N, CA, C, O and the ligand as a Tripos MOL2 file, in Angstrom:
@<TRIPOS>MOLECULE
protein
  293   291    74     0     0
PROTEIN
NO_CHARGES

@<TRIPOS>ATOM
      1 N           0.8430   -1.2480    0.0680 N.3       1 MET1
      2 CA         -0.3640    0.1130   -0.1280 C.3       1 MET1
      3 C           0.9310    1.2350   -0.0440 C.2       1 MET1
      4 O           2.0030    1.1330    0.5520 O.2       1 MET1
      5 N           0.5010    2.1130   -0.7120 N.am      2 THR2
      6 CA          1.4990    3.1570   -1.0090 C.3       2 THR2
      7 C           0.9320    4.3530   -0.0990 C.2       2 THR2
      8 O          -0.2020    4.3770    0.3780 O.2       2 THR2
      9 N           1.8780    5.3030    0.0520 N.am      3 GLN3
     10 CA          1.3370    6.5510    1.0840 C.3       3 GLN3
     11 C           0.0590    7.2100    0.5580 C.2       3 GLN3
     12 O          -0.8510    7.5990    1.2890 O.2       3 GLN3
     13 N           0.0750    7.3020   -0.8180 N.am      4 SER4
     14 CA         -1.3450    8.0050   -1.1430 C.3       4 SER4
     15 C          -2.6120    7.0550   -0.9830 C.2       4 SER4
     16 O          -3.6720    7.5330   -0.5790 O.2       4 SER4
     17 N          -2.4960    5.7110   -1.3020 N.am      5 GLU5
     18 CA         -3.6160    4.8740   -1.0980 C.3       5 GLU5
     19 C          -3.8350    5.0490    0.3560 C.2       5 GLU5
     20 O          -5.0150    5.1280    0.6980 O.2       5 GLU5
     21 N          -2.8370    5.1330    1.3750 N.am      6 ARG6
     22 CA         -2.9500    5.2120    2.5390 C.3       6 ARG6
     23 C          -3.9300    6.3970    2.9790 C.2       6 ARG6
     24 O          -4.8630    6.2520    3.7690 O.2       6 ARG6
     25 N          -3.6610    7.3020    2.5010 N.am      7 LEU7
     26 CA         -4.4300    8.7290    2.6280 C.3       7 LEU7
     27 C          -5.8460    8.5870    2.2690 C.2       7 LEU7
     28 O          -6.7430    9.1040    2.9350 O.2       7 LEU7
     29 N          -6.0570    7.8430    1.1490 N.am      8 ILE8
     30 CA         -7.2790    7.7110    0.5510 C.3       8 ILE8
     31 C          -8.1010    6.8920    1.6490 C.2       8 ILE8
     32 O          -9.1530    7.2490    2.1790 O.2       8 ILE8
     33 N          -7.4050    5.7480    1.8660 N.am      9 ARG9
     34 CA         -8.3140    4.7910    2.9280 C.3       9 ARG9
     35 C          -8.6640    5.4780    4.0520 C.2       9 ARG9
     36 O          -9.7560    5.3090    4.5930 O.2       9 ARG9
     37 N          -7.6890    6.3730    4.5240 N.am     10 ARG10
     38 CA         -8.0060    7.1820    5.8530 C.3      10 ARG10
     39 C          -9.0680    8.1300    5.5770 C.2      10 ARG10
     40 O          -9.8800    8.3580    6.4740 O.2      10 ARG10
     41 N          -9.1600    8.6410    4.5960 N.am     11 GLU11
     42 CA        -10.6580    9.7000    4.3180 C.3      11 GLU11
     43 C         -11.6540    8.9030    4.2910 C.2      11 GLU11
     44 O         -12.6550    9.3120    4.8790 O.2      11 GLU11
     45 N         -11.7300    7.6020    3.6590 N.am     12 VAL12
     46 CA        -12.9490    6.5810    3.6410 C.3      12 VAL12
     47 C         -12.9200    6.1620    5.1310 C.2      12 VAL12
     48 O         -13.9980    6.4300    5.6610 O.2      12 VAL12
     49 N         -12.2500    5.7310    5.7670 N.am     13 LEU13
     50 CA        -12.3650    5.4450    7.0510 C.3      13 LEU13
     51 C         -13.2150    6.5900    7.8780 C.2      13 LEU13
     52 O         -14.2570    6.3820    8.5000 O.2      13 LEU13
     53 N         -12.5440    7.8180    7.7410 N.am     14 ARG14
     54 CA        -13.0010    8.8780    8.4350 C.3      14 ARG14
     55 C         -14.5190    9.3240    8.0360 C.2      14 ARG14
     56 O         -15.1670   10.0390    8.8000 O.2      14 ARG14
     57 N         -14.9670    8.9300    6.9860 N.am     15 ALA15
     58 CA        -16.1380    9.3600    6.5940 C.3      15 ALA15
     59 C         -17.0940    8.1960    7.2180 C.2      15 ALA15
     60 O         -18.1720    8.4450    7.7590 O.2      15 ALA15
     61 N         -16.6670    7.1770    7.0990 N.am     16 ASP16
     62 CA        -17.7060    5.6590    7.9180 C.3      16 ASP16
     63 C         -17.8190    6.0440    9.3110 C.2      16 ASP16
     64 O         -18.8710    5.9870    9.9480 O.2      16 ASP16
     65 N         -16.4940    6.5110    9.8490 N.am     17 ILE17
     66 CA        -16.8730    6.7850   11.4490 C.3      17 ILE17
     67 C         -17.6400    7.8220   11.6580 C.2      17 ILE17
     68 O         -18.4310    7.7310   12.5970 O.2      17 ILE17
     69 N         -17.6200    8.9540   10.9300 N.am     18 VAL18
     70 CA        -18.6190   10.2960   11.0900 C.3      18 VAL18
     71 C         -20.0190    9.6950   10.6990 C.2      18 VAL18
     72 O         -20.9770   10.3500   11.1110 O.2      18 VAL18
     73 N         -20.2930    8.5970    9.9990 N.am     19 LYS19
     74 CA        -21.4540    8.2680    9.5560 C.3      19 LYS19
     75 C         -22.0070    7.2730   10.7690 C.2      19 LYS19
     76 O         -23.1670    7.2670   11.1810 O.2      19 LYS19
     77 N         -21.1040    6.5740   11.1690 N.am     20 LEU20
     78 CA        -21.5640    5.4750   12.1020 C.3      20 LEU20
     79 C         -21.8720    6.1300   13.5660 C.2      20 LEU20
     80 O         -22.7070    5.6900   14.3570 O.2      20 LEU20
     81 N         -20.9990    7.3140   13.7820 N.am     21 GLU21
     82 CA        -21.3480    8.0600   15.1650 C.3      21 GLU21
     83 C         -22.5660    8.8690   15.0350 C.2      21 GLU21
     84 O         -23.2180    9.1850   16.0300 O.2      21 GLU21
     85 N         -22.8990    9.2190   13.8350 N.am     22 GLY22
     86 CA        -24.4350    9.7090   13.7880 C.3      22 GLY22
     87 C         -25.1310    8.9940   13.9750 C.2      22 GLY22
     88 O         -26.0830    9.4040   14.6390 O.2      22 GLY22
     89 N         -25.1710    7.5300   13.5680 N.am     23 GLU23
     90 CA        -26.0230    6.6610   13.7610 C.3      23 GLU23
     91 C         -26.2450    6.3540   15.1850 C.2      23 GLU23
     92 O         -27.3220    6.3330   15.7810 O.2      23 GLU23
     93 N         -24.9740    6.1000   15.6760 N.am     24 LEU24
     94 CA        -24.9350    5.8540   17.0790 C.3      24 LEU24
     95 C         -25.7340    6.7760   18.0150 C.2      24 LEU24
     96 O         -26.4240    6.3780   18.9530 O.2      24 LEU24
     97 N         -25.5770    7.9230   17.6840 N.am     25 ALA25
     98 CA        -26.2590    9.1280   18.5540 C.3      25 ALA25
     99 C         -27.6910    8.9980   18.3960 C.2      25 ALA25
    100 O         -28.5080    9.1440   19.3050 O.2      25 ALA25
    101 N         -27.9580    8.7040   17.1480 N.am     26 ALA26
    102 CA        -29.5480    8.5540   16.9890 C.3      26 ALA26
    103 C         -30.2220    7.3670   17.5660 C.2      26 ALA26
    104 O         -31.4030    7.4510   17.9040 O.2      26 ALA26
    105 N         -29.5290    6.2270   17.7060 N.am     27 LEU27
    106 CA        -29.6840    5.0930   18.4140 C.3      27 LEU27
    107 C         -29.8530    5.4990   19.9140 C.2      27 LEU27
    108 O         -30.8860    5.3190   20.5590 O.2      27 LEU27
    109 N         -28.8190    6.0130   20.3400 N.am     28 ARG28
    110 CA        -28.8990    6.2380   21.7390 C.3      28 ARG28
    111 C         -30.0400    7.1630   22.3500 C.2      28 ARG28
    112 O         -30.5010    6.9230   23.4660 O.2      28 ARG28
    113 N         -30.5130    8.3230   21.5040 N.am     29 GLU29
    114 CA        -31.4340    9.1600   21.5340 C.3      29 GLU29
    115 C         -32.6380    8.2550   21.5890 C.2      29 GLU29
    116 O         -33.4530    8.4450   22.4920 O.2      29 GLU29
    117 N         -32.8170    7.3660   20.7810 N.am     30 GLU30
    118 CA        -34.1590    6.4470   20.8100 C.3      30 GLU30
    119 C         -34.0300    5.7230   21.9950 C.2      30 GLU30
    120 O         -35.0590    5.7040   22.6710 O.2      30 GLU30
    121 N         -32.9870    5.0690   22.4860 N.am     31 GLU31
    122 CA        -32.9920    4.2630   23.7840 C.3      31 GLU31
    123 C         -33.2970    5.2890   24.7400 C.2      31 GLU31
    124 O         -34.1370    4.9100   25.5570 O.2      31 GLU31
    125 N         -32.8690    6.5220   24.9130 N.am     32 ALA32
    126 CA        -33.0260    7.4880   25.9430 C.3      32 ALA32
    127 C         -34.6770    7.8720   26.0890 C.2      32 ALA32
    128 O         -35.1580    8.1430   27.1890 O.2      32 ALA32
    129 N         -35.4070    7.8630   24.9600 N.am     33 ARG33
    130 CA        -36.5280    8.4780   24.8550 C.3      33 ARG33
    131 C         -37.5630    6.9460   25.2800 C.2      33 ARG33
    132 O         -38.6070    7.0840   25.9180 O.2      33 ARG33
    133 N         -37.1220    5.6960   24.8620 N.am     34 LEU34
    134 CA        -37.8140    4.6480   25.0990 C.3      34 LEU34
    135 C         -37.8750    4.5250   26.8810 C.2      34 LEU34
    136 O         -38.9010    4.1270   27.4330 O.2      34 LEU34
    137 N         -36.6750    4.9110   27.6400 N.am     35 LEU35
    138 CA        -36.8140    4.9460   29.1740 C.3      35 LEU35
    139 C         -37.6290    6.0020   29.8390 C.2      35 LEU35
    140 O         -38.0200    5.8700   30.9980 O.2      35 LEU35
    141 N         -37.8930    7.0750   29.0900 N.am     36 GLN36
    142 CA        -38.6400    8.1580   29.6940 C.3      36 GLN36
    143 C         -40.0920    7.6120   30.0330 C.2      36 GLN36
    144 O         -40.6580    7.9050   31.0860 O.2      36 GLN36
    145 N         -40.6460    6.8070   29.0740 N.am     37 ASP37
    146 CA        -42.1820    6.3160   29.3620 C.3      37 ASP37
    147 C         -42.1280    4.9990   29.7450 C.2      37 ASP37
    148 O         -41.2390    4.1470   29.7320 O.2      37 ASP37
    149 N         -43.4600    5.0260   30.1430 N.am     38 CYS38
    150 CA        -43.8240    3.3930   30.6890 C.3      38 CYS38
    151 C         -45.4550    3.3950   30.3120 C.2      38 CYS38
    152 O         -46.0960    4.4410   30.2050 O.2      38 CYS38
    153 N         -45.9340    2.2760   30.1570 N.am     39 GLU39
    154 CA        -47.3690    2.0990   29.9060 C.3      39 GLU39
    155 C         -48.0340    1.4300   31.0890 C.2      39 GLU39
    156 O         -48.9430    0.6200   30.9070 O.2      39 GLU39
    157 N         -47.6300    1.7300   32.2180 N.am     40 HIS40
    158 CA        -48.5260    1.1360   33.4980 C.3      40 HIS40
    159 C         -49.8020    1.7640   33.4880 C.2      40 HIS40
    160 O         -50.0220    2.9420   33.2070 O.2      40 HIS40
    161 N         -50.6200    0.9020   33.8100 N.am     41 HIS41
    162 CA        -52.0730    1.5310   34.0920 C.3      41 HIS41
    163 C         -52.6810    0.7380   35.4330 C.2      41 HIS41
    164 O         -52.2520   -0.3370   35.8520 O.2      41 HIS41
    165 N         -53.6190    1.4020   35.9280 N.am     42 TYR42
    166 CA        -54.1280    1.0660   37.0260 C.3      42 TYR42
    167 C         -55.3750   -0.2410   36.5340 C.2      42 TYR42
    168 O         -55.6730   -0.2160   35.3400 O.2      42 TYR42
    169 N         -55.9140   -1.0870   37.2140 N.am     43 ALA43
    170 CA        -56.6630   -2.3010   36.7540 C.3      43 ALA43
    171 C         -57.8050   -1.5850   36.1070 C.2      43 ALA43
    172 O         -58.3490   -2.1640   35.1670 O.2      43 ALA43
    173 N         -58.2790   -0.3330   36.4960 N.am     44 ASP44
    174 CA        -59.4540    0.1940   35.8390 C.3      44 ASP44
    175 C         -59.2000    0.9910   34.6560 C.2      44 ASP44
    176 O         -60.0780    1.6970   34.1600 O.2      44 ASP44
    177 N         -57.9000    0.8910   34.1410 N.am     45 GLY45
    178 CA        -57.4650    1.6600   32.9310 C.3      45 GLY45
    179 C         -56.9020    2.9580   32.8890 C.2      45 GLY45
    180 O         -56.3760    3.4650   31.8990 O.2      45 GLY45
    181 N         -57.0570    3.5680   34.2090 N.am     46 ARG46
    182 CA        -56.4580    5.0290   34.2970 C.3      46 ARG46
    183 C         -54.7530    4.7810   34.2110 C.2      46 ARG46
    184 O         -54.2460    3.7150   34.5620 O.2      46 ARG46
    185 N         -53.9740    5.9220   33.6940 N.am     47 ASN47
    186 CA        -52.5890    5.7680   33.5560 C.3      47 ASN47
    187 C         -52.3230    5.7920   35.0550 C.2      47 ASN47
    188 O         -53.0420    6.4520   35.8050 O.2      47 ASN47
    189 N         -51.1350    4.9630   35.5600 N.am     48 ALA48
    190 CA        -50.7800    5.0130   36.9650 C.3      48 ALA48
    191 C         -49.8250    6.0340   37.3940 C.2      48 ALA48
    192 O         -49.1770    5.8100   38.4170 O.2      48 ALA48
    193 N         -49.6290    7.2520   36.6750 N.am     49 SER49
    194 CA        -48.9610    8.3110   36.9950 C.3      49 SER49
    195 C         -49.5230    8.8490   38.3260 C.2      49 SER49
    196 O         -50.7340    8.8530   38.5460 O.2      49 SER49
    197 N         -48.7950    9.2100   39.0270 N.am     50 THR50
    198 CA        -49.1910    9.9850   40.2130 C.3      50 THR50
    199 C         -48.3250   10.9930   40.7780 C.2      50 THR50
    200 O         -47.1960   11.0510   40.2910 O.2      50 THR50
    201 N         -48.6600   11.9140   41.8380 N.am     51 GLY51
    202 CA        -47.8860   12.8320   42.0850 C.3      51 GLY51
    203 C         -48.4770   14.2660   41.5770 C.2      51 GLY51
    204 O         -49.5420   14.4170   40.9780 O.2      51 GLY51
    205 N         -47.5240   15.3160   41.9580 N.am     52 GLY52
    206 CA        -48.1040   16.6560   41.5900 C.3      52 GLY52
    207 C         -47.2260   17.1660   40.3030 C.2      52 GLY52
    208 O         -47.2610   16.6030   39.2090 O.2      52 GLY52
    209 N         -46.4840   18.2440   40.5850 N.am     53 ARG53
    210 CA        -45.7630   18.7950   39.3440 C.3      53 ARG53
    211 C         -44.9800   17.5440   38.6780 C.2      53 ARG53
    212 O         -44.9810   17.3080   37.4690 O.2      53 ARG53
    213 N         -44.3860   16.8650   39.5550 N.am     54 VAL54
    214 CA        -43.4880   15.6270   38.8820 C.3      54 VAL54
    215 C         -44.4170   14.2820   38.8650 C.2      54 VAL54
    216 O         -44.7310   13.6670   39.8840 O.2      54 VAL54
    217 N         -44.7400   13.9900   37.7560 N.am     55 ARG55
    218 CA        -45.2850   12.6420   37.7480 C.3      55 ARG55
    219 C         -44.5950   11.6170   37.8670 C.2      55 ARG55
    220 O         -43.5620   11.5060   37.2070 O.2      55 ARG55
    221 N         -45.0150   10.6150   38.7510 N.am     56 ILE56
    222 CA        -44.1030    9.2870   38.9320 C.3      56 ILE56
    223 C         -45.1860    8.1720   38.6330 C.2      56 ILE56
    224 O         -46.3800    8.3010   38.9020 O.2      56 ILE56
    225 N         -44.5850    7.0050   38.0120 N.am     57 CYS57
    226 CA        -45.5010    5.8370   37.6980 C.3      57 CYS57
    227 C         -45.6750    5.2990   39.2640 C.2      57 CYS57
    228 O         -44.6690    5.3820   39.9700 O.2      57 CYS57
    229 N         -46.7100    4.8330   39.7620 N.am     58 ALA58
    230 CA        -47.1570    4.1590   40.8120 C.3      58 ALA58
    231 C         -46.5770    2.8460   40.6750 C.2      58 ALA58
    232 O         -46.1500    2.4010   41.7400 O.2      58 ALA58
    233 N         -46.4410    2.1090   39.6870 N.am     59 ILE59
    234 CA        -46.1500    0.7920   39.6800 C.3      59 ILE59
    235 C         -44.5520    0.5590   39.5710 C.2      59 ILE59
    236 O         -43.9190   -0.2490   40.2510 O.2      59 ILE59
    237 N         -43.9830    1.4880   38.5130 N.am     60 CYS60
    238 CA        -42.5820    1.0480   38.5820 C.3      60 CYS60
    239 C         -41.6400    2.0240   39.0820 C.2      60 CYS60
    240 O         -40.4360    1.7810   39.1650 O.2      60 CYS60
    241 N         -42.2390    3.2790   39.4630 N.am     61 GLY61
    242 CA        -41.5570    4.3600   40.1700 C.3      61 GLY61
    243 C         -40.7980    5.3670   39.3460 C.2      61 GLY61
    244 O         -40.0770    6.2260   39.8530 O.2      61 GLY61
    245 N         -41.0150    5.2050   37.8890 N.am     62 ARG62
    246 CA        -40.2120    5.8900   37.1000 C.3      62 ARG62
    247 C         -40.6890    7.5250   37.1960 C.2      62 ARG62
    248 O         -41.8210    7.8670   37.5390 O.2      62 ARG62
    249 N         -39.8890    8.2100   36.9240 N.am     63 VAL63
    250 CA        -40.4420    9.7030   36.7800 C.3      63 VAL63
    251 C         -40.7690   10.0560   35.3730 C.2      63 VAL63
    252 O         -39.8890    9.9630   34.5170 O.2      63 VAL63
    253 N         -42.0440   10.4780   35.0490 N.am     64 LEU64
    254 CA        -42.5140   10.5770   33.9200 C.3      64 LEU64
    255 C         -42.3600   11.6850   33.1870 C.2      64 LEU64
    256 O         -42.6620   12.7000   33.8130 O.2      64 LEU64
    257 N         -41.9910   11.8660   32.0640 N.am     65 LYS65
    258 CA        -41.8770   13.3920   31.2480 C.3      65 LYS65
    259 C         -43.2870   13.6490   30.8280 C.2      65 LYS65
    260 O         -44.0720   12.9290   30.2110 O.2      65 LYS65
    261 N         -43.4510   15.1940   31.4510 N.am     66 GLN66
    262 CA        -44.8070   15.7870   31.2240 C.3      66 GLN66
    263 C         -45.0630   16.2350   29.7710 C.2      66 GLN66
    264 O         -44.1850   16.9500   29.2880 O.2      66 GLN66
    265 N         -45.9290   15.9880   29.1360 N.am     67 ARG67
    266 CA        -46.1990   16.4450   27.8410 C.3      67 ARG67
    267 C         -45.9070   17.7880   27.5620 C.2      67 ARG67
    268 O         -45.3350   18.1760   26.5430 O.2      67 ARG67
    269 N         -46.4480   18.7360   28.8010 N.am     68 ASP68
    270 CA        -46.2090   20.1680   28.7310 C.3      68 ASP68
    271 C         -45.3140   20.5750   29.1190 C.2      68 ASP68
    272 O         -45.3740   21.7770   29.3800 O.2      68 ASP68
    273 N         -44.0080   19.8710   29.3810 N.am     69 ASP69
    274 CA        -42.7050   20.4010   29.7830 C.3      69 ASP69
    275 C         -42.1420   21.5960   29.0980 C.2      69 ASP69
    276 O         -41.5990   22.5380   29.6740 O.2      69 ASP69
    277 N         -42.3490   21.4500   27.6150 N.am     70 LYS70
    278 CA        -41.6980   22.6440   27.0470 C.3      70 LYS70
    279 C         -42.5630   23.9490   27.2410 C.2      70 LYS70
    280 O         -41.9930   25.0400   27.2150 O.2      70 LYS70
    281 N         -43.7010   23.8780   27.4040 N.am     71 LEU71
    282 CA        -44.3850   25.3230   27.7260 C.3      71 LEU71
    283 C         -43.8330   25.9850   29.1640 C.2      71 LEU71
    284 O         -43.8730   27.2030   29.3390 O.2      71 LEU71
    285 N         -43.4240   25.2580   29.9590 N.am     72 TRP72
    286 CA        -43.0550   25.6660   31.2190 C.3      72 TRP72
    287 C         -41.2080   25.8220   31.2560 C.2      72 TRP72
    288 O         -40.6150   26.1530   32.2830 O.2      72 TRP72
    289 N         -40.6280   25.5680   30.1700 N.am     73 GLY73
    290 CA        -39.1750   25.8040   29.8360 C.3      73 GLY73
    291 C         -38.4980   24.9610   30.7670 C.2      73 GLY73
    292 O         -37.2680   24.9090   30.7710 O.2      73 GLY73
    293 ZN        -44.5370    2.3280   35.1670 Zn       74 ZN74
@<TRIPOS>BOND
     1     1     2 1
     2     2     3 1
     3     3     4 2
     4     3     5 am
     5     5     6 1
     6     6     7 1
     7     7     8 2
     8     7     9 am
     9     9    10 1
    10    10    11 1
    11    11    12 2
    12    11    13 am
    13    13    14 1
    14    14    15 1
    15    15    16 2
    16    15    17 am
    17    17    18 1
    18    18    19 1
    19    19    20 2
    20    19    21 am
    21    21    22 1
    22    22    23 1
    23    23    24 2
    24    23    25 am
    25    25    26 1
    26    26    27 1
    27    27    28 2
    28    27    29 am
    29    29    30 1
    30    30    31 1
    31    31    32 2
    32    31    33 am
    33    33    34 1
    34    34    35 1
    35    35    36 2
    36    35    37 am
    37    37    38 1
    38    38    39 1
    39    39    40 2
    40    39    41 am
    41    41    42 1
    42    42    43 1
    43    43    44 2
    44    43    45 am
    45    45    46 1
    46    46    47 1
    47    47    48 2
    48    47    49 am
    49    49    50 1
    50    50    51 1
    51    51    52 2
    52    51    53 am
    53    53    54 1
    54    54    55 1
    55    55    56 2
    56    55    57 am
    57    57    58 1
    58    58    59 1
    59    59    60 2
    60    59    61 am
    61    61    62 1
    62    62    63 1
    63    63    64 2
    64    63    65 am
    65    65    66 1
    66    66    67 1
    67    67    68 2
    68    67    69 am
    69    69    70 1
    70    70    71 1
    71    71    72 2
    72    71    73 am
    73    73    74 1
    74    74    75 1
    75    75    76 2
    76    75    77 am
    77    77    78 1
    78    78    79 1
    79    79    80 2
    80    79    81 am
    81    81    82 1
    82    82    83 1
    83    83    84 2
    84    83    85 am
    85    85    86 1
    86    86    87 1
    87    87    88 2
    88    87    89 am
    89    89    90 1
    90    90    91 1
    91    91    92 2
    92    91    93 am
    93    93    94 1
    94    94    95 1
    95    95    96 2
    96    95    97 am
    97    97    98 1
    98    98    99 1
    99    99   100 2
   100    99   101 am
   101   101   102 1
   102   102   103 1
   103   103   104 2
   104   103   105 am
   105   105   106 1
   106   106   107 1
   107   107   108 2
   108   107   109 am
   109   109   110 1
   110   110   111 1
   111   111   112 2
   112   111   113 am
   113   113   114 1
   114   114   115 1
   115   115   116 2
   116   115   117 am
   117   117   118 1
   118   118   119 1
   119   119   120 2
   120   119   121 am
   121   121   122 1
   122   122   123 1
   123   123   124 2
   124   123   125 am
   125   125   126 1
   126   126   127 1
   127   127   128 2
   128   127   129 am
   129   129   130 1
   130   130   131 1
   131   131   132 2
   132   131   133 am
   133   133   134 1
   134   134   135 1
   135   135   136 2
   136   135   137 am
   137   137   138 1
   138   138   139 1
   139   139   140 2
   140   139   141 am
   141   141   142 1
   142   142   143 1
   143   143   144 2
   144   143   145 am
   145   145   146 1
   146   146   147 1
   147   147   148 2
   148   147   149 am
   149   149   150 1
   150   150   151 1
   151   151   152 2
   152   151   153 am
   153   153   154 1
   154   154   155 1
   155   155   156 2
   156   155   157 am
   157   157   158 1
   158   158   159 1
   159   159   160 2
   160   159   161 am
   161   161   162 1
   162   162   163 1
   163   163   164 2
   164   163   165 am
   165   165   166 1
   166   166   167 1
   167   167   168 2
   168   167   169 am
   169   169   170 1
   170   170   171 1
   171   171   172 2
   172   171   173 am
   173   173   174 1
   174   174   175 1
   175   175   176 2
   176   175   177 am
   177   177   178 1
   178   178   179 1
   179   179   180 2
   180   179   181 am
   181   181   182 1
   182   182   183 1
   183   183   184 2
   184   183   185 am
   185   185   186 1
   186   186   187 1
   187   187   188 2
   188   187   189 am
   189   189   190 1
   190   190   191 1
   191   191   192 2
   192   191   193 am
   193   193   194 1
   194   194   195 1
   195   195   196 2
   196   195   197 am
   197   197   198 1
   198   198   199 1
   199   199   200 2
   200   199   201 am
   201   201   202 1
   202   202   203 1
   203   203   204 2
   204   203   205 am
   205   205   206 1
   206   206   207 1
   207   207   208 2
   208   207   209 am
   209   209   210 1
   210   210   211 1
   211   211   212 2
   212   211   213 am
   213   213   214 1
   214   214   215 1
   215   215   216 2
   216   215   217 am
   217   217   218 1
   218   218   219 1
   219   219   220 2
   220   219   221 am
   221   221   222 1
   222   222   223 1
   223   223   224 2
   224   223   225 am
   225   225   226 1
   226   226   227 1
   227   227   228 2
   228   227   229 am
   229   229   230 1
   230   230   231 1
   231   231   232 2
   232   231   233 am
   233   233   234 1
   234   234   235 1
   235   235   236 2
   236   235   237 am
   237   237   238 1
   238   238   239 1
   239   239   240 2
   240   239   241 am
   241   241   242 1
   242   242   243 1
   243   243   244 2
   244   243   245 am
   245   245   246 1
   246   246   247 1
   247   247   248 2
   248   247   249 am
   249   249   250 1
   250   250   251 1
   251   251   252 2
   252   251   253 am
   253   253   254 1
   254   254   255 1
   255   255   256 2
   256   255   257 am
   257   257   258 1
   258   258   259 1
   259   259   260 2
   260   259   261 am
   261   261   262 1
   262   262   263 1
   263   263   264 2
   264   263   265 am
   265   265   266 1
   266   266   267 1
   267   267   268 2
   268   267   269 am
   269   269   270 1
   270   270   271 1
   271   271   272 2
   272   271   273 am
   273   273   274 1
   274   274   275 1
   275   275   276 2
   276   275   277 am
   277   277   278 1
   278   278   279 1
   279   279   280 2
   280   279   281 am
   281   281   282 1
   282   282   283 1
   283   283   284 2
   284   283   285 am
   285   285   286 1
   286   286   287 1
   287   287   288 2
   288   287   289 am
   289   289   290 1
   290   290   291 1
   291   291   292 2
@<TRIPOS>SUBSTRUCTURE
     1 MET1         2 RESIDUE 1 A MET
     2 THR2         6 RESIDUE 1 A THR
     3 GLN3        10 RESIDUE 1 A GLN
     4 SER4        14 RESIDUE 1 A SER
     5 GLU5        18 RESIDUE 1 A GLU
     6 ARG6        22 RESIDUE 1 A ARG
     7 LEU7        26 RESIDUE 1 A LEU
     8 ILE8        30 RESIDUE 1 A ILE
     9 ARG9        34 RESIDUE 1 A ARG
    10 ARG10       38 RESIDUE 1 A ARG
    11 GLU11       42 RESIDUE 1 A GLU
    12 VAL12       46 RESIDUE 1 A VAL
    13 LEU13       50 RESIDUE 1 A LEU
    14 ARG14       54 RESIDUE 1 A ARG
    15 ALA15       58 RESIDUE 1 A ALA
    16 ASP16       62 RESIDUE 1 A ASP
    17 ILE17       66 RESIDUE 1 A ILE
    18 VAL18       70 RESIDUE 1 A VAL
    19 LYS19       74 RESIDUE 1 A LYS
    20 LEU20       78 RESIDUE 1 A LEU
    21 GLU21       82 RESIDUE 1 A GLU
    22 GLY22       86 RESIDUE 1 A GLY
    23 GLU23       90 RESIDUE 1 A GLU
    24 LEU24       94 RESIDUE 1 A LEU
    25 ALA25       98 RESIDUE 1 A ALA
    26 ALA26      102 RESIDUE 1 A ALA
    27 LEU27      106 RESIDUE 1 A LEU
    28 ARG28      110 RESIDUE 1 A ARG
    29 GLU29      114 RESIDUE 1 A GLU
    30 GLU30      118 RESIDUE 1 A GLU
    31 GLU31      122 RESIDUE 1 A GLU
    32 ALA32      126 RESIDUE 1 A ALA
    33 ARG33      130 RESIDUE 1 A ARG
    34 LEU34      134 RESIDUE 1 A LEU
    35 LEU35      138 RESIDUE 1 A LEU
    36 GLN36      142 RESIDUE 1 A GLN
    37 ASP37      146 RESIDUE 1 A ASP
    38 CYS38      150 RESIDUE 1 A CYS
    39 GLU39      154 RESIDUE 1 A GLU
    40 HIS40      158 RESIDUE 1 A HIS
    41 HIS41      162 RESIDUE 1 A HIS
    42 TYR42      166 RESIDUE 1 A TYR
    43 ALA43      170 RESIDUE 1 A ALA
    44 ASP44      174 RESIDUE 1 A ASP
    45 GLY45      178 RESIDUE 1 A GLY
    46 ARG46      182 RESIDUE 1 A ARG
    47 ASN47      186 RESIDUE 1 A ASN
    48 ALA48      190 RESIDUE 1 A ALA
    49 SER49      194 RESIDUE 1 A SER
    50 THR50      198 RESIDUE 1 A THR
    51 GLY51      202 RESIDUE 1 A GLY
    52 GLY52      206 RESIDUE 1 A GLY
    53 ARG53      210 RESIDUE 1 A ARG
    54 VAL54      214 RESIDUE 1 A VAL
    55 ARG55      218 RESIDUE 1 A ARG
    56 ILE56      222 RESIDUE 1 A ILE
    57 CYS57      226 RESIDUE 1 A CYS
    58 ALA58      230 RESIDUE 1 A ALA
    59 ILE59      234 RESIDUE 1 A ILE
    60 CYS60      238 RESIDUE 1 A CYS
    61 GLY61      242 RESIDUE 1 A GLY
    62 ARG62      246 RESIDUE 1 A ARG
    63 VAL63      250 RESIDUE 1 A VAL
    64 LEU64      254 RESIDUE 1 A LEU
    65 LYS65      258 RESIDUE 1 A LYS
    66 GLN66      262 RESIDUE 1 A GLN
    67 ARG67      266 RESIDUE 1 A ARG
    68 ASP68      270 RESIDUE 1 A ASP
    69 ASP69      274 RESIDUE 1 A ASP
    70 LYS70      278 RESIDUE 1 A LYS
    71 LEU71      282 RESIDUE 1 A LEU
    72 TRP72      286 RESIDUE 1 A TRP
    73 GLY73      290 RESIDUE 1 A GLY
    74 ZN74       293 GROUP 0 **** ****
């Protein structure tokens, strides 16, 4: 492999790295979003979130993200 071939190969690898890092960031974001919510419900079908300003699932204890979070900054 010549030096110029190495430099070309390096550019190809760098492009792949950037692309894969982007995909990885998207996957991590999706993973984080999945953990923000749960679908627990009481036996009567109501959502099991409880609490005041901060809603917490009564079943798994997860802190639930409010839909209107953005309105309150
Ligand atoms: Zn839950």
